[in-house]
N, C-alpha and C positions, 0 to 999 in steps of 0.2 A: 482579315487581311487576305488578299488574293494569292493565288498560286504563283510562285516565283519561277521564271523561265530563264535559262541561260541564253541571253539574247545573241551572243556570239555564235552559239551552236545553232540557234534557230535561223539566224541570218545565213550561216554557211550552208545549211541544208537546202536552202532555196537559192543559193548562189550558182546560177547556171551560166556556163560560158559557151560561146560559139566562135568558130574561126571562119572568116570569109577570105579566101585566097583569090586575088585579082590578077588576071592575066590571060589573054587568049591562048598564049603558048601553053599554059597549064591546062586550060580547058580542052585543048586539042591533043594533049598527051605528048607534046614535043619536049616538055621538061617535066622531070619527076618532082613532085611536091614534097621536098624534104622539110620545108618550113613548117608545114602542118604537123608532121611527125615530131619535130623538135618541140613545138609549142604544146602539143598534147602531153608529152612527157613532163614538161616543166609545170604545166597546170596541175597534173596529177600529184606531183611532189608538193604542191602548194595546197592541196586539199580542195581544189576547185573542180567541180564536176563539168566535164566537157560533154555536152549533149548532142551537138551537131557540128558538121563541117560542110562548107559550101565552096564551090569554085565558080567564079563569074568572069566573063570576058571583059575586055576593055571597053565597056559600054556604060555611059553614065546613067541611062534610064534603068537598065537592068540592075546596076549596082544600087541605085536608089531604092528600088523595090525590094532588093535582097536585104538591105540594111533596115528598111522599115519593118519587114516581116521578122527579122532577127531580133530587133529591139522589143517587139511585142512578146516574145517568148523567152528571151534570155536576159540575164542581168549584166553580163560582160560580153562585149563584141570586140574581137580582135581582127583587124584587117591586115593583110600583107600585100605589098605591091601597090602599083598605081601612084607612087609618090615621086616627086622630083624636087629639084632645088628651089622651085618657086611655089607660091601658094595657090596657083591656078591649075594644078594637076588634078586628075580625075578624082582621087580619093578625098583630098581636102575639100575640093569644090562640092562634091556630093554630100559629104558629112555636114558642111556648112549649110547647105540647102535643107537637109533633113532636120537640123537643129534650129533652123530659122535664125542663123547667126551670119552676119556678113563676113565671110571668110574667117570666122571665129578668131579674131585677134585677141579676145579676152575670154577669161573663164576656162582656159586650157593650160595644160602643162606641156611645153614643148620639149621634145627629147632630142638632145644633141646627137648628131651622127658623126662619130669620130673617125669613120672609115670612108664614107662617101659624102655626098652633098645634100641628100634628101633628109630633112628632119622628120622625126615622128612626133606623135602627140598623144596625150591622154585628156579626154573630155568627160565630164560628168554631166548628165542631163536627166532630170526627173528620176533620180535614184538609179539610173543606169550608167554604165561605164563603157566608153568607146576608146579603144587603143588602136592607133594606126602605126604600122611599122613598114619599113621599106622591104622590097622584094629580095634583093641579093642576100643570101644566107650570111655572108661575111659582114654585112651591115646589120641585119636583123638580130642575129644571135647576141652580139655584145650589147646592143641597145636594149633588148628585152631583159637580159640577165642583169645589167647594171642599173637600169632605170624602172622598167615596167614591173619586173618581178618583185623588187622590194615594196613597191606600191601595192601590189596585189597581196603580198604576204600580210600586210597590215589589215587589209580588208577581210582576209580569210580568218582572222581571229586566232592564228597560231595552229590551225588544223593542217594536217598533212596526209597524203596518201602514199604509202610505200608498198613495194611489191617484192617478192622473192620467187625466182624461177627455179624449180627443182627439176632437173633434166634426167630422163631415163632412156635406156635402150635395152633391147632384148625382150621386151614385152609389147604386145599389140595394144592399141588404144583400149580395146574392150577388156583386156586383162588388167590394165592399170585402173580402168574405171571400176571394175569389180572390187578391187582392193581398197578403193578410197571413196566408194559411192556415197557413204554417209557424210563425208567431208565436203563433197560437192554441193550438198544441200544446206550447208550452214548459211545463216543470214548475216547481212552487214551488221556491224562495221568491218568484220573480217570475212572474206570470201575466198573460195578456191575454184579455179577454172582449169579445164583440161584442154590442151592444144596438141594436135598431132601433126607431124610432117614425116617425110620418108625416113624410116629407120630410127625415129626418135619421138618420144612423147614427153611433153612438159606439163608440169603442174605449176600454176602460178597462184601463189598465196598473196592476197592483197588486204591491207588493213588501213582504215581511215581513223585517225585518232588525234587527240590534242597533243601534238608534239611527236617528234620522231622516236623518242625513247619508248613511249607507250605503244606506238605502231610496231616497232621492232619486237617488243615483248609479246604482243598478240600474234605476230607472225611466227616467232620462235616456238610458241606453244603448239601451233598447228604443224609446223615443220617437224617437230619431234615425233608426232604421230605418223606423219607421212614416211619418215625415215625408218621407223620401226616396222612398217608394213612393206615397203619396197626394197629395203636393204641394199644389196649390192647391185641392183638394177639401176640405182642412182649413180651417175658418173660425174655429175657436176652441178654447178649452180650459176644462175644469171647468164653471163656471157661466155662462160667456160665451154670450150669445145671438147669433143671426144678425143681428138688428137692431143690436146693439152693434158687431158686426164691420163692418157697413155704415157706421155712423156714424164709426168709426175710420178707415176707408178714405177717406170723403168729407172728413173734417176734415184728414187727412194731406195730401191733394192740393188742399185748399181748393176743393172742388167744391160746387156747389149743385144741388138737385134739385126737380122738380115732378112730381106724379103725377096721371094721369087714369084713373079706374077705372070699370068698368061692372059686370061680374059679381062682382067681389070686394067691391063695396059700401063701399069705404073702408078695408078691412082692411090694405092695404099702408101707407097713410098712418098708420093707427092704430099699427101695429107700429113704424114709423120714429119716431113721436113718443112712444113708450113710453120712449125713451132720454132721460135728462136732458141738456140742452144741444143737443138736436136742432135748435133754432132757428138754430144756426150754419150749417146746411146745407139744412134743409128749408124751402122757400119757399111751397109751395102744394100742396094736394090737393083734387081735385074728383071727385064721383061723378056722372058723366054717364050715367045709366041709360037714359033715353029717347033715341031718335034725334034728336028736336028739340033736346035738350040738347047732343048731340054737334055738331049744326050750329051752334047759336047761341053756345055757350060756346067750343068748340074749333075752330070753323071747318071741320068736316068737310063736304065738299060733299054735297048731297042726292043727286046723281047717283052718287057712290061708294057711298053707303049702299044705294041702290036696286039698283045693278049688282052690287056685291060682297057686300052684306049687312053688317049691323052686326058679325057675327062673322066677321072676315076679317083676313088679315095686313095688307092695305092700310089698313083702317080703324084697326087697332091702331097702325100707324105714324103715321097722320094725327093720331090722338089724342095720341100722344107729342109730335109736332111742334107741335101746337096748344097744349098745356099748357106746353111749354117756352118758346114764344114769349110766351104770356100772362104767365108768371111772370118771364121773363128769367133762367131757370135754365140751368146748364151741361148738365144731363141732364134729358131728358123721358122719362117712362114712360107707356105706354098699355096698358091691359088690357081685353080684351073676350072673352066666352065664354059657354058654356051650363052653368050650375051644376046645373041639374036640380031635382027629378027629372023635370020635364016640360020641353017646349020643344025636345027633340032631334028630328032627322030622320036618315034614312039617310046623307045626305051630311054633315050636321053633327050628330053625336050628342052626347048629354049627356057632359060632361067635356072637350069641345073648347074650348081656350082659346088665344088668341093674346096674346103678351106682347112689346111693342116697347120698345126703348131707342134714343133718338136724341140725338146731340150734333152739334156743328158738323162733326165729323170722321167719325162712324160712324152706321150705321143697322143695328140688329140686330133681327130678328123671330123669335121662337121659336113653333113650333106644338107645343102640348102636349095630350096626351090622358090625362086623369086618371080614376081610378076612385074610387068611394066615395059617401058621402052628399053632400048639398049643402054642408054645413059643411066636410067633408073636401076637397072639390074647391076651395072657396074658399081654404082654408088652403094646399093644395099650390100653387095659383097664386101666392099671396103669397110662398111660400117660394122659388119659382123666380125671381120678380121681384126679391126682395131679393138673391138670389145673383147675378143678372145685374148688379145695381148694384155689388155688392162686387167682382166680377171686372173691371168696366169703369169704375170710378171714375176 
């Protein structure tokens, strides 16, 4: 008796998908291709491997060649755009020519468009699958979710690909990499990737398994190891933002906060108040840019400004103390620095920022030296300030 093979697993492993986005406006960058991002996420959830994405202008010949090449290398081809209320639009006409079917009236599953006028379709041809969807997202998304996705789930044999984003701050990418280097080398079906952006490093754990329960179990096992190594540098998961984590920490301990900003120009206050319900803990934010404002509003002594300079750890602490007293908050934050690109000196270069956190029990001042544009320096300063609040709420 021969070796038994799980045919669903075998089929799924070789089930490769490709997206062809149709539209000259997409090709020229006049419109952002949100459809491709949406479809990529949904295909991953269904356990189907997306190998390629392509954008083609409104040209029948180029579309025909793109479809032909795509069908040679992929099992599933999903097109977006180029559809209209009649069957003689570019996509339907080109697919019919490719499949040698006269406007494909038979052998296809037509997908009803409940929002617009252009129908979609699903066609099977020589073991390959072609799915044509309209271009407007408000038409494409419900059509794909209600009709095409259930069809693909049956074809995928119950496989799914889930992911978990573990978000960190306070460590450089190289530092995070050093702590989880062995995990980055593990092989499928569970993998770990590292992704860095300004002020934040994310580890993404992905698992492909037969069913969501098995995938979640595999992810949880790796996540436990990551958490044990990165500890409090982890501020959140998936779509959670740092400001949301700050709000959660403040609300949990019933703390209130006030912020005095100079070089960040109100960015920290803005990020804190981006969170719904932030009025529970955020009492006051002030931008004391000029020295006179620091004196009159926050009570920073003129002598301190003259002797230490506005950009100094002493002034940052006085700003934090002053705004805390003014608002009657539990935590006071003071930020002062040089965002550039001008204003720096040899002793106090562009990117030098002092961030102070003051309560009735502690006084913490961090000296930071950031690099980048003015906007990037301001953001990095706000990131550090928020992380200080999260850790010391």
